[in-house]
DRENDO-1510 file (C-alpha; in Angstrom, 1 decimal, always signed):
<recs>
REC; n; res; u; v; w
REC; 1; MET; -77.4; +81.3; +58.8 .
REC; 2; THR; -76.2; +81.7; +62.3 .
REC; 3; GLU; -74.7; +79.0; +64.5 .
REC; 4; LYS; -77.8; +79.1; +66.7 .
REC; 5; GLU; -80.0; +78.5; +63.7 .
REC; 6; PHE; -77.8; +75.7; +62.5 .
REC; 7; TRP; -78.0; +73.8; +65.9 .
REC; 8; LYS; -81.7; +74.3; +66.0 .
REC; 9; GLU; -82.1; +72.6; +62.7 .
REC; 10; VAL; -79.7; +69.8; +63.5 .
REC; 11; ASN; -81.5; +69.1; +66.8 .
REC; 12; GLU; -84.9; +69.0; +65.1 .
REC; 13; LEU; -83.5; +66.6; +62.5 .
REC; 14; GLN; -82.0; +64.3; +65.1 .
REC; 15; LEU; -85.3; +64.2; +67.1 .
REC; 16; ARG; -87.3; +63.4; +64.0 .
REC; 17; ASN; -84.9; +60.7; +62.9 .
REC; 18; ARG; -83.7; +59.2; +66.1 .
REC; 19; PRO; -85.1; +55.7; +65.2 .
REC; 20; LYS; -83.1; +55.8; +61.9 .
REC; 21; LEU; -79.8; +56.4; +63.5 .
REC; 22; ILE; -77.6; +53.4; +63.1 .
REC; 23; ALA; -73.9; +53.2; +63.9 .
REC; 24; ALA; -72.1; +50.3; +62.3 .
REC; 25; GLY; -68.7; +49.7; +60.8 .
REC; 26; VAL; -65.1; +48.9; +61.5 .
REC; 27; ILE; -62.7; +51.6; +62.4 .
REC; 28; LYS; -59.0; +51.1; +61.5 .
REC; 29; ALA; -56.2; +53.5; +62.1 .
REC; 30; ASP; -52.4; +53.5; +62.1 .
REC; 31; SER; -51.9; +55.4; +65.3 .
REC; 32; PRO; -53.8; +56.1; +68.6 .
REC; 33; LYS; -54.4; +59.7; +67.4 .
REC; 34; GLU; -55.8; +58.5; +64.1 .
REC; 35; LEU; -58.0; +56.0; +65.9 .
REC; 36; HIS; -59.3; +58.7; +68.2 .
REC; 37; GLU; -60.2; +61.0; +65.3 .
REC; 38; ALA; -61.8; +58.1; +63.3 .
REC; 39; LYS; -64.0; +57.2; +66.3 .
REC; 40; ARG; -64.9; +60.9; +66.7 .
REC; 41; LEU; -65.8; +61.1; +63.0 .
REC; 42; HIS; -67.9; +58.0; +63.3 .
REC; 43; SER; -69.7; +59.0; +66.4 .
REC; 44; SER; -70.5; +62.5; +65.0 .
REC; 45; SER; -72.6; +61.1; +62.2 .
REC; 46; VAL; -76.1; +62.5; +62.4 .
REC; 47; GLY; -77.5; +59.8; +60.1 .
REC; 48; CYS; -80.3; +61.9; +58.9 .
REC; 49; GLU; -81.4; +61.5; +55.3 .
REC; 50; GLU; -82.3; +65.2; +55.2 .
REC; 51; LEU; -78.6; +66.1; +55.6 .
REC; 52; GLU; -77.7; +64.2; +52.5 .
REC; 53; ASP; -78.0; +65.5; +48.9 .
REC; 54; LEU; -78.1; +69.1; +50.0 .
REC; 55; PRO; -79.1; +71.7; +47.4 .
REC; 56; LYS; -76.4; +74.0; +46.1 .
REC; 57; ASP; -77.6; +77.0; +48.2 .
REC; 58; ARG; -77.5; +75.0; +51.4 .
REC; 59; ILE; -74.0; +73.8; +50.7 .
REC; 60; ILE; -72.9; +77.4; +50.2 .
REC; 61; GLU; -74.7; +78.5; +53.3 .
REC; 62; LEU; -73.0; +75.8; +55.5 .
REC; 63; SER; -69.6; +76.6; +53.9 .
REC; 64; ARG; -69.9; +80.2; +55.0 .
REC; 65; LEU; -70.6; +79.1; +58.5 .
REC; 66; LEU; -67.6; +76.7; +58.3 .
REC; 67; PHE; -65.2; +79.5; +57.5 .
REC; 68; LYS; -66.4; +82.0; +60.1 .
REC; 69; LYS; -64.0; +82.7; +62.9 .
REC; 70; ASN; -66.6; +82.9; +65.7 .
REC; 71; VAL; -68.3; +79.5; +65.1 .
REC; 72; SER; -67.7; +76.7; +67.6 .
REC; 73; LEU; -65.5; +73.8; +66.7 .
REC; 74; LYS; -68.4; +71.5; +67.4 .
REC; 75; ALA; -70.5; +73.2; +64.8 .
REC; 76; LYS; -67.7; +73.1; +62.3 .
REC; 77; GLU; -67.2; +69.4; +63.1 .
REC; 78; MET; -70.9; +68.8; +62.3 .
REC; 79; ILE; -70.7; +70.8; +59.0 .
REC; 80; ILE; -67.5; +68.9; +58.0 .
REC; 81; MET; -69.3; +65.6; +58.8 .
REC; 82; THR; -72.3; +66.7; +56.7 .
REC; 83; PHE; -70.0; +67.5; +53.8 .
REC; 84; ALA; -68.2; +64.2; +54.2 .
REC; 85; HIS; -71.3; +62.3; +53.1 .
REC; 86; GLU; -72.1; +64.5; +50.1 .
REC; 87; SER; -71.8; +63.2; +46.6 .
REC; 88; ASP; -71.4; +66.8; +45.4 .
REC; 89; ARG; -68.2; +68.3; +43.9 .
REC; 90; ARG; -69.0; +71.6; +45.7 .
REC; 91; ALA; -68.8; +69.9; +49.1 .
REC; 92; LEU; -65.6; +68.1; +48.1 .
REC; 93; ASN; -64.0; +71.4; +47.0 .
REC; 94; ILE; -65.0; +73.1; +50.2 .
REC; 95; LEU; -63.4; +70.3; +52.2 .
REC; 96; LYS; -60.3; +70.5; +50.1 .
REC; 97; LYS; -60.2; +74.2; +50.8 .
REC; 98; TYR; -60.8; +73.8; +54.5 .
REC; 99; ASN; -58.0; +71.1; +54.7 .
REC; 100; LYS; -55.5; +73.7; +53.5 .
REC; 101; LYS; -55.8; +75.6; +56.7 .
REC; 102; PRO; -57.9; +73.8; +59.2 .
REC; 103; GLU; -58.3; +74.6; +62.9 .
REC; 104; LYS; -55.6; +72.5; +64.6 .
REC; 105; GLU; -58.3; +70.7; +66.7 .
REC; 106; LEU; -60.1; +69.6; +63.6 .
REC; 107; LYS; -57.0; +68.7; +61.4 .
REC; 108; TYR; -57.3; +64.9; +61.5 .
REC; 109; PHE; -61.1; +65.0; +61.6 .
REC; 110; ALA; -61.1; +67.2; +58.4 .
REC; 111; GLU; -58.6; +64.8; +56.7 .
REC; 112; PHE; -60.9; +61.8; +57.4 .
REC; 113; ALA; -64.0; +63.8; +56.2 .
REC; 114; LEU; -62.2; +64.8; +53.0 .
REC; 115; GLN; -61.3; +61.1; +52.3 .
REC; 116; GLU; -64.8; +60.0; +52.8 .
REC; 117; CYS; -66.2; +62.8; +50.6 .
REC; 118; LYS; -63.8; +61.7; +47.9 .
REC; 119; TRP; -65.2; +58.1; +48.1 .
REC; 120; TRP; -68.8; +59.5; +47.8 .
REC; 121; ASN; -67.7; +61.4; +44.7 .
REC; 122; GLU; -65.9; +58.6; +42.9 .
</recs>
């Protein structure tokens, strides 16, 4: 999968599911930087049911895109967000691996996503 194909799919899902998108919840953080990252994580949620419970091959495909050097930070952010909502150990392990050496711009975002994925996998 290429980044272009990824964005095409995400945009199609968002258009199909726009009425289903609901943003609700309370965001708490210990610092302004954490608050900023928490808000960014919250606002990035696609909210599409099709992005939940991904099959194994889809998780692997997205993980390959996540670890490619030439993929935009925005695409990586969306992939991380997708994995954050997965109740699948593979997604959890991918986020753990990514958090060992994340892009500096996505460091806090990836930490929040990992924590959320842990909750989904409890």
